[in-house]
Backbone as CSV, one residue per row, in Angstrom:
resi,resn,N_x,N_y,N_z,CA_x,CA_y,CA_z,C_x,C_y,C_z
1,UNK,47.112,123.724,103.107,47.785,123.944,101.706,49.094,124.704,102.032
2,UNK,48.879,125.464,102.939,50.144,126.490,103.085,51.347,125.729,103.921
3,UNK,50.921,124.861,104.774,51.797,123.980,105.586,52.300,123.100,104.448
4,UNK,51.778,122.344,103.356,52.316,121.754,102.422,53.813,122.310,101.617
5,UNK,53.100,123.709,101.042,54.166,124.463,100.500,55.234,124.685,101.076
6,UNK,54.843,124.965,102.383,56.364,125.171,103.428,57.101,124.212,103.290
7,UNK,56.778,123.151,103.454,57.513,121.763,103.551,58.017,121.622,102.079
8,UNK,57.590,121.589,100.917,58.137,121.726,99.739,59.363,122.872,99.519
9,UNK,59.118,124.096,99.952,60.250,125.051,99.982,61.413,124.584,100.905
10,UNK,61.001,124.132,101.952,62.225,123.369,102.952,62.990,122.512,102.029
11,UNK,62.338,121.467,101.609,62.919,120.512,100.725,63.825,120.723,99.522
12,UNK,63.263,121.691,98.934,63.935,122.232,97.827,65.102,123.355,98.385
13,UNK,64.949,123.840,99.348,66.065,124.529,100.050,67.043,123.616,100.775
14,UNK,66.768,122.488,101.002,67.774,121.675,101.436,68.670,121.002,100.352
15,UNK,68.077,120.748,99.171,68.525,120.273,98.151,69.525,121.154,97.212
16,UNK,69.170,122.461,97.207,69.909,123.520,97.021,71.153,123.753,97.682
17,UNK,70.940,123.568,98.734,72.211,123.469,99.886,73.416,122.542,99.542
18,UNK,72.726,121.202,99.556,73.608,120.114,99.211,74.259,120.388,97.883
19,UNK,73.712,120.758,97.041,74.041,120.812,95.619,75.247,121.883,95.680
20,UNK,74.987,122.805,96.406,75.901,123.916,96.586,77.189,123.431,97.182
21,UNK,76.958,122.586,98.446,78.004,122.219,99.213,78.833,121.251,98.383
22,UNK,78.260,120.598,97.531,79.095,119.460,96.505,79.785,120.361,95.751
23,UNK,79.216,121.235,94.836,79.958,121.793,94.048,81.089,122.654,94.735
24,UNK,81.154,123.404,95.865,81.935,123.936,96.496,83.066,123.185,96.975
25,UNK,82.461,121.930,97.275,83.853,120.734,97.736,84.443,120.603,96.551
26,UNK,83.899,120.069,95.375,84.552,119.704,94.198,85.665,120.789,93.784
27,UNK,85.103,122.229,93.890,85.712,123.035,93.405,87.042,123.223,94.480
28,UNK,86.813,123.096,95.763,88.077,123.065,96.695,89.205,122.255,96.623
29,UNK,88.466,121.071,96.206,89.394,119.656,96.144,89.852,119.541,94.593
30,UNK,89.698,120.495,93.896,89.968,120.289,92.370,91.328,120.107,91.721
31,UNK,92.347,120.597,92.695,93.904,120.032,92.655,94.426,119.339,93.715
32,UNK,93.526,118.429,94.182,93.901,117.366,95.444,94.183,116.152,94.762
33,UNK,95.224,115.769,94.762,95.867,114.639,93.801,96.020,113.424,94.993
34,UNK,95.333,112.381,94.639,95.302,111.209,95.389,96.324,110.089,95.291
35,UNK,97.518,109.989,96.382,98.664,109.402,96.161,98.880,108.059,97.060
36,UNK,99.707,107.429,96.693,100.041,106.270,97.435,101.559,106.534,97.932
37,UNK,101.900,106.001,99.081,103.266,106.641,99.560,104.322,105.492,99.922
38,UNK,105.384,105.641,100.429,106.203,104.991,100.728,107.406,105.540,101.617
39,UNK,107.821,104.760,102.650,108.782,105.392,103.606,110.245,105.154,103.339
40,UNK,111.024,106.338,103.171,112.465,106.165,102.906,112.968,105.438,103.716
41,UNK,113.904,104.213,103.361,114.279,103.163,104.558,116.135,103.288,104.316
42,UNK,116.405,102.485,105.483,117.950,102.484,105.444,117.896,100.826,105.284
43,UNK,119.101,100.645,104.392,119.246,99.042,103.949,119.995,98.778,103.105
44,UNK,120.328,97.500,102.652,121.206,97.143,101.590,120.636,97.160,100.100
45,UNK,121.739,97.410,99.206,121.294,97.339,97.670,122.243,96.880,96.906
46,UNK,121.890,96.259,95.727,122.747,95.853,94.843,122.271,96.249,93.349
47,UNK,123.466,96.696,92.730,123.344,96.754,91.064,123.352,95.569,90.369
48,UNK,122.393,95.013,89.704,122.444,93.758,88.894,122.367,93.751,87.764
49,UNK,123.045,92.883,87.007,122.745,92.816,85.554,121.951,91.092,85.333
50,UNK,121.094,91.192,84.520,120.357,90.044,84.414,120.523,89.333,83.418
51,UNK,120.844,88.101,83.256,120.975,87.381,81.943,120.342,85.956,82.314
52,UNK,120.410,84.914,81.042,119.903,83.759,81.208,121.050,82.784,80.696
53,UNK,121.041,81.854,81.399,122.256,80.720,80.998,121.756,79.431,81.031
54,UNK,122.754,78.824,81.012,122.603,77.078,80.771,123.639,76.435,81.574
55,UNK,122.962,75.489,82.533,124.183,74.764,83.193,124.890,73.757,82.469
56,UNK,126.284,73.735,82.538,126.867,72.719,81.911,127.851,72.053,82.878
57,UNK,128.666,70.680,82.426,129.413,70.361,83.135,130.380,69.302,82.310
58,UNK,131.311,68.787,82.685,132.182,67.858,81.908,131.591,66.652,81.656
59,UNK,131.174,66.284,80.536,130.275,65.224,80.442,131.555,64.032,79.805
60,UNK,131.636,62.745,80.327,132.376,61.475,79.575,131.738,60.691,78.849
61,UNK,131.770,60.357,77.744,131.157,59.475,76.883,132.075,58.564,76.526
62,UNK,131.904,57.192,77.589,132.952,56.245,77.528,132.530,54.958,76.914
63,UNK,133.657,54.471,76.103,133.508,53.241,75.324,134.534,52.424,75.186
64,UNK,134.686,51.757,73.898,135.950,50.971,73.842,136.410,50.983,72.586
65,UNK,137.954,51.153,72.412,138.111,51.329,70.928,138.075,49.994,69.988
66,UNK,138.203,48.837,71.103,138.067,47.568,70.081,136.833,46.934,70.190
67,UNK,135.940,47.510,70.747,134.660,46.768,70.688,134.391,45.442,71.561
68,UNK,133.359,44.893,71.733,133.248,43.739,72.592,131.797,43.695,73.311
69,UNK,131.998,42.423,74.048,130.366,42.098,74.717,130.580,42.562,75.837
70,UNK,129.529,42.944,76.632,129.577,43.415,78.148,129.017,42.193,78.904
71,UNK,130.299,41.731,79.661,129.943,40.822,80.635,129.319,41.039,81.789
72,UNK,129.690,42.248,82.564,129.134,42.807,83.495,129.231,43.992,83.550
73,UNK,127.772,44.542,83.945,127.792,46.064,84.277,127.859,46.016,85.899
74,UNK,128.748,47.245,86.480,128.784,47.421,87.776,128.122,48.503,88.531
75,UNK,127.446,49.261,87.749,126.553,50.169,88.048,125.193,50.551,87.183
76,UNK,124.525,51.365,88.003,123.260,51.428,87.345,123.420,53.257,86.988
77,UNK,122.314,53.636,86.097,122.120,54.983,85.979,121.674,55.659,87.197
78,UNK,122.170,56.929,87.408,122.001,57.599,88.518,123.077,57.555,89.800
79,UNK,123.962,56.449,89.592,124.716,56.113,90.469,125.898,57.301,90.479
80,UNK,126.265,57.594,91.876,127.493,58.160,92.208,128.620,57.436,91.737
81,UNK,129.605,57.776,91.246,130.736,57.016,91.084,131.869,57.842,91.310
82,UNK,133.131,57.205,91.621,134.319,57.829,92.005,135.372,57.516,90.828
83,UNK,136.345,58.657,91.025,137.560,58.439,89.785,138.227,57.246,89.878
84,UNK,138.231,56.436,88.736,138.927,55.041,88.750,138.080,54.082,89.277
85,UNK,136.923,54.309,89.401,135.924,53.131,89.784,135.561,52.377,88.347
86,UNK,135.344,51.162,88.527,134.994,50.369,87.414,133.713,50.256,87.173
87,UNK,133.374,50.422,85.994,131.891,50.589,85.564,131.626,49.284,84.458
88,UNK,132.207,48.712,84.057,131.751,47.729,83.228,132.995,46.798,82.861
89,UNK,132.711,45.546,82.530,133.621,44.612,82.131,133.263,44.040,80.777
90,UNK,133.871,43.914,79.916,133.846,43.141,78.443,134.334,41.813,78.793
91,UNK,133.935,40.697,77.689,133.878,39.260,77.687,135.725,39.087,77.730
92,UNK,136.667,40.058,77.343,137.806,39.679,77.161,138.423,39.948,78.285
93,UNK,137.707,40.614,79.453,138.452,41.207,80.741,139.589,40.349,81.204
94,UNK,138.763,39.065,81.627,139.788,38.324,82.604,140.831,37.747,81.727
95,UNK,140.916,37.369,80.390,142.003,37.150,79.535,143.196,38.372,79.565
96,UNK,142.450,39.605,79.145,143.332,40.786,79.141,144.134,40.904,80.316
97,UNK,143.256,41.178,81.516,144.164,40.916,83.039,145.076,40.241,83.244
98,UNK,144.930,38.849,82.945,145.863,38.064,83.118,147.187,38.421,82.141
99,UNK,146.716,38.636,80.982,147.771,39.031,80.248,148.568,40.124,80.521
100,UNK,148.125,41.354,80.995,148.745,42.407,81.545,149.390,42.096,82.606
101,UNK,148.783,41.398,83.790,149.756,41.000,85.056,150.910,39.951,84.471
102,UNK,150.779,39.398,83.696,152.012,38.320,83.382,153.245,39.386,82.480
103,UNK,152.798,40.113,81.657,153.515,41.042,80.949,154.398,42.121,82.011
104,UNK,153.593,42.781,82.591,153.975,43.632,83.574,155.073,43.077,84.417
105,UNK,154.946,41.769,85.118,155.862,41.200,85.969,157.348,40.934,85.073
106,UNK,157.026,40.282,83.620,157.916,40.309,82.679,158.999,41.650,82.456
107,UNK,158.145,42.473,82.204,158.640,43.766,82.227,159.433,44.408,83.119
108,UNK,158.832,44.132,84.583,159.606,44.554,85.552,161.114,43.720,85.860
109,UNK,160.935,42.484,85.475,162.088,41.398,85.509,163.027,41.720,84.482
110,UNK,162.419,42.487,83.402,163.458,42.673,82.302,163.581,41.928,81.142
111,UNK,162.300,40.860,81.359,161.877,39.908,80.010,161.291,40.065,79.228
112,UNK,160.581,41.317,79.338,159.431,41.833,78.103,159.741,43.202,77.854
113,UNK,159.889,43.608,76.444,159.794,45.060,75.954,158.929,45.823,76.530
114,UNK,159.526,47.043,76.685,158.296,48.267,76.784,157.164,48.261,75.575
115,UNK,157.713,47.968,74.595,156.602,47.780,73.677,155.019,46.713,73.842
116,UNK,155.913,45.659,74.332,154.998,44.451,75.038,154.118,44.876,75.978
117,UNK,154.848,45.433,76.629,154.141,46.133,78.076,152.756,46.871,77.701
118,UNK,153.256,47.746,76.827,152.182,48.767,76.462,151.118,48.526,75.618
119,UNK,151.299,47.536,74.820,150.294,46.450,73.835,149.119,45.824,74.935
120,UNK,149.932,45.148,76.080,149.293,44.518,77.008,148.381,45.397,77.828
121,UNK,148.788,46.264,78.034,147.965,47.196,78.953,147.021,48.172,78.039
122,UNK,147.308,48.363,76.730,145.969,48.790,75.937,145.236,47.814,75.768
123,UNK,145.286,46.635,75.594,144.189,45.615,75.631,143.432,45.404,76.955
124,UNK,144.150,45.385,77.982,143.642,45.172,79.276,142.741,46.640,79.380
125,UNK,143.016,47.995,79.141,142.240,49.079,79.255,141.145,48.965,78.706
126,UNK,141.154,48.196,77.094,139.978,48.062,76.266,139.093,47.347,76.877
127,UNK,139.487,46.309,77.701,138.645,45.395,78.110,137.675,45.680,79.205
128,UNK,137.744,47.137,79.586,136.866,47.372,80.841,136.347,48.917,80.555
129,UNK,135.637,49.349,81.463,135.200,50.818,81.308,135.365,51.606,82.632
130,UNK,136.191,52.317,82.975,136.619,52.847,84.205,136.393,54.313,84.406
131,UNK,135.562,55.029,85.346,135.258,56.173,85.543,136.530,57.271,85.626
132,UNK,136.389,57.916,84.603,137.806,59.033,84.501,137.889,60.463,85.553
133,UNK,136.625,60.316,86.540,136.235,61.411,87.456,135.091,60.950,88.512
134,UNK,135.208,61.936,89.469,133.957,61.653,90.234,132.815,62.119,89.367
135,UNK,131.545,61.550,89.575,130.475,61.924,88.891,129.111,61.262,89.102
136,UNK,128.378,61.365,88.461,126.974,60.451,88.218,126.909,59.913,86.940
137,UNK,126.508,58.681,87.090,126.053,57.923,85.608,124.697,58.147,84.996
138,UNK,125.102,59.311,83.915,123.915,59.687,83.499,123.079,58.904,82.387
139,UNK,123.855,57.888,81.743,123.121,57.086,80.618,123.889,55.950,80.613
140,UNK,123.348,54.658,80.195,124.133,53.531,79.968,123.147,52.900,78.569
141,UNK,124.077,52.850,77.623,123.207,52.481,76.371,123.342,51.044,75.926
142,UNK,123.782,50.204,76.615,124.098,48.775,76.409,123.677,47.970,77.691
143,UNK,123.215,47.090,77.378,122.902,45.996,78.630,123.718,44.908,78.402
144,UNK,123.985,44.059,79.793,124.803,42.847,79.506,124.460,41.997,78.349
145,UNK,125.477,41.651,78.130,125.347,40.590,76.763,125.387,41.119,75.305
146,UNK,125.199,42.495,75.481,125.209,43.173,74.369,126.635,43.693,73.701
147,UNK,126.815,43.690,72.443,127.736,43.841,71.943,128.264,45.475,71.731
148,UNK,129.314,45.907,72.412,129.742,47.403,72.115,130.264,47.702,71.088
149,UNK,129.958,48.786,70.088,130.582,49.078,68.924,131.680,49.795,69.099
150,UNK,132.719,49.711,68.460,134.128,50.332,68.811,133.808,51.782,68.269
151,UNK,134.204,52.676,69.216,134.170,54.186,69.153,132.904,54.752,69.546
152,UNK,131.847,53.726,70.006,130.598,54.517,70.328,130.329,54.428,71.853
153,UNK,129.637,55.596,72.481,129.734,55.445,73.942,128.889,54.464,74.525
154,UNK,129.153,53.756,75.493,128.461,52.665,76.266,128.046,53.263,77.542
155,UNK,128.804,54.260,78.397,128.318,54.822,79.598,128.560,56.139,79.426
156,UNK,127.652,56.991,79.943,128.008,58.539,79.964,128.178,58.671,81.243
157,UNK,129.096,59.518,81.916,129.283,59.975,83.285,129.377,61.578,83.216
158,UNK,128.645,62.194,84.275,128.647,63.755,84.317,129.603,64.088,85.413
159,UNK,130.226,64.980,85.538,130.871,65.450,86.830,130.462,66.516,87.025
160,UNK,129.309,66.739,88.141,128.957,67.930,88.758,129.784,68.570,89.516
161,UNK,130.741,68.104,89.995,131.850,68.769,90.762,132.363,69.982,90.369
162,UNK,132.561,69.964,88.972,132.995,71.038,88.167,132.360,71.470,87.229
163,UNK,130.907,71.617,87.745,129.674,72.279,86.895,129.980,73.567,86.842
164,UNK,129.539,74.473,85.872,129.354,75.738,85.923,127.949,76.127,84.857
165,UNK,128.011,77.560,84.903,126.844,78.147,84.087,127.545,79.040,82.949
166,UNK,126.824,78.620,81.621,127.420,79.662,80.818,126.121,80.458,80.149
167,UNK,126.660,81.921,80.674,125.527,82.992,80.336,125.946,84.127,79.053
168,UNK,124.872,84.524,78.323,125.125,85.437,77.370,124.729,86.725,78.249
169,UNK,125.692,87.646,77.917,125.635,88.907,78.606,125.584,90.005,77.319
170,UNK,124.578,90.875,77.624,124.502,91.741,76.252,125.436,92.697,76.122
171,UNK,125.921,93.025,75.196,127.180,93.690,74.739,126.910,95.204,75.793
172,UNK,125.744,95.451,75.772,125.437,96.885,76.275,126.030,97.022,77.816
173,UNK,126.199,95.624,78.375,126.320,95.366,79.631,127.680,95.283,80.047
174,UNK,128.594,94.501,78.911,129.628,94.170,79.045,130.605,95.081,80.066
175,UNK,130.708,96.298,79.634,131.525,97.245,80.474,131.132,97.506,81.999
176,UNK,130.089,96.989,82.284,129.960,97.124,83.629,130.084,95.610,84.435
177,UNK,130.589,94.616,83.928,131.024,93.317,84.608,132.468,93.022,84.751
178,UNK,132.972,92.340,85.538,134.221,92.047,85.757,134.627,90.459,86.383
179,UNK,135.445,90.001,86.157,136.053,88.751,86.645,135.858,88.808,88.045
180,UNK,135.455,87.824,88.886,135.119,87.734,90.381,133.664,88.184,90.634
181,UNK,133.094,88.964,89.843,131.609,89.254,90.271,130.825,88.388,90.787
182,UNK,130.131,88.622,91.926,128.895,87.629,92.544,127.904,87.361,91.785
183,UNK,127.468,86.053,91.609,126.292,86.013,90.794,125.403,85.126,91.704
184,UNK,124.015,85.602,91.604,122.851,84.752,92.124,122.173,83.748,91.016
185,UNK,122.199,82.602,90.835,121.490,81.902,90.118,120.085,81.256,90.660
186,UNK,118.968,81.409,89.804,117.996,80.710,90.155,117.296,80.018,88.972
187,UNK,116.516,79.007,89.364,115.535,78.075,88.394,114.192,78.167,88.333
188,UNK,113.271,78.370,87.350,112.210,78.171,87.324,111.611,76.731,87.990
189,UNK,112.590,75.814,87.560,112.158,74.597,88.636,112.379,74.292,89.928
190,UNK,113.426,75.439,90.405,113.141,75.458,92.276,113.116,76.837,92.463
191,UNK,111.738,77.506,92.272,111.518,78.699,92.366,111.871,79.419,93.700
192,UNK,112.134,78.377,94.702,112.247,78.967,96.214,113.727,78.811,96.714
193,UNK,114.647,78.227,95.604,116.202,78.158,96.130,116.969,79.008,95.250
194,UNK,117.960,79.578,96.152,119.198,80.148,95.107,120.358,79.653,95.438
195,UNK,121.107,79.865,94.193,122.290,79.146,94.097,123.239,80.388,93.863
196,UNK,124.506,80.168,94.435,125.288,81.465,94.305,126.848,80.956,93.309
197,UNK,127.283,82.017,92.809,128.175,81.546,92.103,129.095,82.804,91.643
198,UNK,130.274,82.699,90.799,131.172,83.960,90.762,131.548,83.830,89.266
199,UNK,131.615,85.029,88.767,132.066,84.968,87.414,133.428,84.960,87.159
200,UNK,133.985,83.848,86.219,135.200,83.490,86.035,135.787,83.856,84.480
201,UNK,135.207,83.696,83.703,135.565,83.764,82.285,134.526,84.833,81.589
202,UNK,135.225,85.343,80.634,134.345,86.275,79.898,134.978,86.509,78.368
203,UNK,134.171,86.046,77.470,134.656,85.845,76.003,135.527,87.180,75.719
204,UNK,136.510,86.978,74.885,137.179,88.106,74.538,136.556,88.892,73.317
205,UNK,135.654,88.092,72.324,134.811,88.522,71.231,133.422,88.323,71.449
206,UNK,132.489,89.354,71.073,131.222,89.113,70.948,130.603,88.330,69.849
207,UNK,129.209,87.586,70.130,128.976,86.794,69.235,127.455,87.228,69.020
208,UNK,126.902,86.340,67.941,125.436,86.871,67.900,124.681,85.886,68.922
209,UNK,123.825,86.152,69.419,122.868,85.694,70.467,122.488,84.255,70.028
210,UNK,122.227,83.399,70.951,121.595,81.993,70.328,120.617,81.753,71.334
211,UNK,119.461,81.048,70.853,118.639,80.640,71.435,118.331,79.123,71.134
212,UNK,118.197,78.299,72.001,118.007,76.889,72.065,119.583,76.374,71.405
213,UNK,120.320,76.974,71.223,121.751,76.644,70.666,121.903,77.200,69.402
214,UNK,120.813,78.064,68.806,121.057,78.214,67.164,120.911,79.831,67.376
215,UNK,121.490,80.635,66.225,121.811,82.053,66.220,120.452,82.302,65.994
216,UNK,120.041,83.354,66.547,118.893,84.213,66.166,119.178,85.061,64.782
217,UNK,118.519,84.808,63.874,118.712,85.633,62.508,117.929,86.629,62.218
218,UNK,116.876,86.769,63.095,115.970,87.812,63.165,116.184,89.161,63.455
219,UNK,117.166,88.878,64.549,117.566,90.262,64.900,119.291,90.131,65.593
220,UNK,119.731,91.164,65.145,121.401,91.092,65.199,121.734,91.498,66.456
221,UNK,121.806,90.780,67.543,121.642,91.069,68.884,123.058,90.173,69.308
222,UNK,124.244,91.014,69.579,125.533,90.576,69.876,125.503,90.460,71.544
223,UNK,126.343,89.488,71.954,126.677,89.262,73.365,127.800,88.404,73.603
224,UNK,128.219,88.418,74.881,129.483,87.979,75.202,129.373,86.706,76.334
225,UNK,129.729,85.658,75.727,129.767,84.422,76.286,130.176,84.387,77.634
226,UNK,129.957,84.329,78.924,130.535,84.182,80.007,130.398,82.906,80.927
227,UNK,131.180,82.461,81.670,131.005,81.310,82.434,131.037,81.782,84.066
228,UNK,130.422,80.998,84.690,130.192,81.050,86.262,130.489,79.957,86.853
229,UNK,131.079,79.915,87.797,131.468,78.778,88.624,130.410,78.879,90.102
230,UNK,129.980,77.754,90.413,129.232,77.641,91.581,129.960,77.808,92.882
231,UNK,129.378,78.629,93.712,130.366,78.292,94.985,129.396,77.787,96.255
232,UNK,128.407,77.082,96.136,127.870,76.511,97.006,127.248,74.942,96.291
233,UNK,126.514,74.076,97.086,125.968,72.845,96.412,124.949,73.336,95.236
234,UNK,124.932,72.419,94.287,124.026,72.635,93.089,123.499,71.285,92.911
235,UNK,123.326,70.425,93.468,122.865,68.844,93.158,121.750,68.891,92.462
236,UNK,120.862,69.991,92.806,119.316,69.628,92.109,119.407,70.203,90.471
237,UNK,120.780,71.260,90.251,120.745,71.529,88.900,121.460,70.557,87.908
238,UNK,120.816,70.269,86.861,121.245,69.329,86.247,121.963,69.911,84.747
239,UNK,122.656,68.989,84.084,123.380,69.564,82.746,122.307,70.198,81.723
240,UNK,122.580,71.048,81.370,121.331,71.515,80.168,120.369,72.430,80.711
241,UNK,120.049,72.218,82.125,119.104,73.280,82.505,119.194,74.482,82.289
242,UNK,117.894,75.131,81.798,118.300,76.688,81.793,117.971,77.363,82.997
243,UNK,118.669,78.533,83.325,118.875,79.214,84.577,118.625,80.788,84.410
244,UNK,118.458,81.436,85.387,118.379,82.977,85.380,119.322,83.319,86.239
245,UNK,120.301,84.311,85.585,121.322,84.580,86.462,121.409,86.357,86.825
246,UNK,121.789,86.598,87.956,122.020,88.119,88.402,123.180,88.610,88.716
247,UNK,123.942,88.867,87.867,125.553,89.574,88.228,125.602,90.661,89.146
248,UNK,126.184,90.546,90.230,126.081,91.736,91.386,127.300,92.657,90.809
249,UNK,127.129,93.785,90.191,128.352,94.560,89.736,128.562,95.431,90.723
250,UNK,127.821,95.854,91.699,127.845,96.821,92.770,127.098,96.534,94.133
251,UNK,127.390,96.803,95.204,126.539,96.804,96.328,127.202,97.410,97.627
252,UNK,125.896,97.705,98.460,126.182,98.555,99.646,125.380,97.399,100.619
253,UNK,125.885,97.556,102.092,125.329,97.141,102.952,124.323,97.955,103.635
254,UNK,124.429,99.245,103.599,123.637,100.185,104.170,123.587,101.298,103.516
255,UNK,122.330,101.850,102.762,122.223,102.960,102.059,120.815,103.472,102.286
256,UNK,120.647,104.634,102.026,119.386,105.061,101.939,118.350,104.615,100.845
257,UNK,117.210,104.272,100.930,116.626,103.456,99.944,115.198,104.135,99.716
258,UNK,115.355,104.460,98.409,113.835,105.004,97.707,113.167,104.389,96.676
259,UNK,112.279,104.048,96.478,111.465,103.236,95.422,111.815,104.016,94.208
260,UNK,111.731,103.000,93.152,111.962,103.461,91.970,110.548,104.304,91.583
261,UNK,109.333,104.051,91.869,108.130,104.569,91.482,108.107,105.905,91.917
262,UNK,108.988,106.375,92.837,108.908,107.698,93.220,109.593,108.743,92.697
263,UNK,110.439,108.278,91.568,111.394,108.868,90.833,110.507,109.966,89.781
264,UNK,111.083,111.023,89.493,110.813,111.890,88.359,112.102,112.424,87.422
265,UNK,112.262,112.082,86.433,113.450,112.880,85.872,113.363,113.750,85.178
266,UNK,114.038,114.766,85.131,113.745,116.294,84.437,115.054,116.991,83.878
267,UNK,115.235,117.211,82.899,116.663,117.820,82.517,117.963,117.256,83.195
268,UNK,117.771,115.708,82.921,118.905,115.002,83.421,119.168,115.011,85.006
269,UNK,117.996,115.409,85.780,118.006,115.537,87.235,117.043,114.423,87.764
270,UNK,117.002,114.179,88.943,116.155,113.226,89.772,115.436,113.900,90.622
271,UNK,114.255,113.670,90.639,113.592,114.502,92.014,112.226,113.512,92.474
272,UNK,111.885,113.783,93.734,110.754,113.169,94.324,110.038,113.956,95.042
273,UNK,108.775,113.415,95.335,107.680,114.475,96.564,107.797,113.846,97.700
274,UNK,108.211,114.479,98.444,107.917,114.063,100.088,106.748,114.744,100.535
275,UNK,105.878,113.643,101.199,104.567,114.268,101.658,104.550,114.685,103.168
276,UNK,103.911,115.710,103.387,103.867,115.931,104.810,102.756,117.069,105.136
277,UNK,101.905,116.741,106.192,100.675,117.419,106.572,99.808,117.678,105.263
278,UNK,99.605,116.504,104.205,98.948,116.638,103.253,99.127,117.433,102.007
279,UNK,100.427,117.813,102.268,100.981,118.460,101.089,102.167,118.081,100.523
280,UNK,102.521,118.121,99.157,103.525,117.575,98.484,104.777,118.648,98.245
281,UNK,106.028,118.221,98.489,107.016,118.888,98.462,108.297,118.290,97.454
282,UNK,108.653,118.919,96.348,109.324,118.413,95.569,110.913,118.578,95.817
283,UNK,111.543,117.549,96.009,113.247,117.457,96.324,113.817,116.966,95.208
284,UNK,114.975,117.526,94.923,115.955,117.095,94.096,116.800,116.041,94.721
285,UNK,117.145,114.830,94.412,117.873,113.843,94.957,119.000,113.327,93.995
286,UNK,120.186,113.255,94.542,121.324,112.580,94.208,121.596,111.295,94.302
287,UNK,121.478,110.394,93.077,121.231,108.874,93.058,122.606,108.276,93.135
288,UNK,122.937,107.106,93.749,124.049,106.147,93.675,123.568,105.014,92.990
289,UNK,123.355,103.970,93.785,123.480,102.592,93.121,121.926,102.380,92.776
290,UNK,121.778,101.695,91.769,120.499,101.483,91.439,120.113,100.017,91.146
291,UNK,119.023,99.444,91.596,118.525,98.099,91.657,117.283,98.223,90.647
292,UNK,116.841,97.018,90.430,115.287,97.077,89.566,114.167,97.643,90.381
293,UNK,114.224,97.817,91.652,112.995,98.111,92.571,113.330,99.382,93.020
294,UNK,114.681,99.956,93.719,114.941,100.935,94.139,116.336,101.693,93.873
295,UNK,116.208,102.692,94.546,117.567,103.342,94.422,118.231,103.927,95.460
296,UNK,119.415,104.121,95.684,119.994,104.909,96.602,120.227,106.097,96.669
297,UNK,119.547,107.009,97.619,119.673,108.307,97.375,120.808,108.747,98.390
298,UNK,121.708,109.396,97.388,122.998,109.870,98.611,122.746,111.134,99.258
299,UNK,121.903,112.006,98.499,121.349,113.215,99.205,119.910,113.494,98.717
300,UNK,119.194,114.820,99.368,118.085,115.158,99.310,116.726,114.595,99.981
301,UNK,117.079,113.594,100.705,115.997,112.920,101.445,116.868,111.942,102.346
302,UNK,115.860,111.565,103.692,116.627,110.867,104.444,115.683,109.579,104.937
303,UNK,116.364,108.762,105.923,115.457,107.642,106.446,114.166,108.375,107.145
304,UNK,113.275,107.604,106.706,111.779,108.140,107.590,110.959,109.194,106.914
305,UNK,111.488,109.768,105.764,110.553,110.584,104.907,109.688,109.825,104.272
306,UNK,108.559,110.493,103.852,107.474,109.938,103.187,107.546,110.247,101.601
307,UNK,107.535,109.452,100.810,107.482,109.743,99.428,106.453,109.383,98.567
308,UNK,105.928,110.094,97.800,104.795,109.830,96.773,105.381,108.633,95.846
309,UNK,104.469,107.515,95.578,104.700,106.536,94.765,103.713,106.232,93.718
310,UNK,102.900,107.164,93.540,101.760,107.080,92.600,101.282,108.664,92.222
311,UNK,100.804,108.560,90.757,100.530,109.927,90.292,101.255,111.120,90.192
312,UNK,102.971,110.801,90.386,103.813,111.739,90.977,103.800,112.774,89.594
313,UNK,103.613,112.170,88.410,103.777,113.140,87.249,102.673,114.186,87.539
314,UNK,101.616,114.026,88.529,100.395,114.805,88.475,100.662,115.987,89.645
315,UNK,101.477,115.746,90.457,101.995,116.679,91.750,102.662,118.101,91.324
316,UNK,102.466,118.942,92.006,103.092,120.286,92.012,103.827,120.373,93.460
317,UNK,104.985,121.223,93.450,105.686,121.346,94.807,104.552,122.265,95.490
318,UNK,104.235,121.860,96.901,103.383,122.535,97.832,102.101,121.943,97.525
319,UNK,101.785,121.372,96.535,100.300,120.969,96.028,99.650,120.020,97.095
320,UNK,98.214,120.208,97.184,97.504,119.196,98.266,97.455,117.969,97.666
321,UNK,97.582,117.098,98.520,97.580,115.576,98.198,96.307,115.159,99.339
322,UNK,95.820,113.754,98.859,95.200,112.946,99.743,96.081,111.455,99.498
323,UNK,96.326,110.882,101.054,96.917,109.572,100.939,95.876,108.467,100.663
324,UNK,96.308,107.768,99.939,95.235,106.722,99.775,95.545,105.401,100.585
325,UNK,94.640,105.150,101.589,95.000,104.357,102.679,94.831,102.513,101.924
């Protein structure tokens, strides 16, 4: 019986010790903050202004002033065409061409008036459709044998060589952009590709923001329409596509980089907590360029420093921390 009591008291004693140890451990660690960390690095940084845009390009809707039946289509939709290339002939083409050739010769010989020459040329031009520029045949509205209505488009050509992006820049950002700023263009259709451009026009007047070509009447948000020319190939991007643009306003190829999650703002000053030997040390830093994910630290920290990037609001100078692995 005495032996059983002895073991009971031993078990009770062990439990008491464990509880006491747990309470003491919790008390000792009551001010320890668990944090994630990142290493201050050296690298490039860009300040950007984000906006959305629409791909635009010169669009030529080609037809005839006098109408006529299409006798021959020379191209198909999607075909690449050159400036001056014959796209279609009307049934009057052969007669109009012969009349023009004869009148031109007579005019050169002095036997026909300039008025007669111009009239013959007008009829010849109206008997065919010629591409006014390099481009792609985007649409053909008539088939061979069908009659084209005067003034109505028969063939549409898009000139992607001179394509651009029209973007809407928030009025709050307009002071930070300038002509010749470099631009990165992306599309949700091609998520793994980047296209590059240059800002070449900014509207002198602001206007209400448009969505889908219509002004948003539910909120008075003013923007400055701007145009961006492409600096590289953009064959995948088609007219009227929606794209994302990032205008690079300032950039550095070598800077001390700190993650934005590490920043604490207080009294218009910026601070970070560096971590060393499981303690946090508050450091005031001077910030240069800012991107969406990081900032340039002009002073206060250096490459290789370890900074807290979580629970930073809970940290105190020289406070104890536990690094989350």
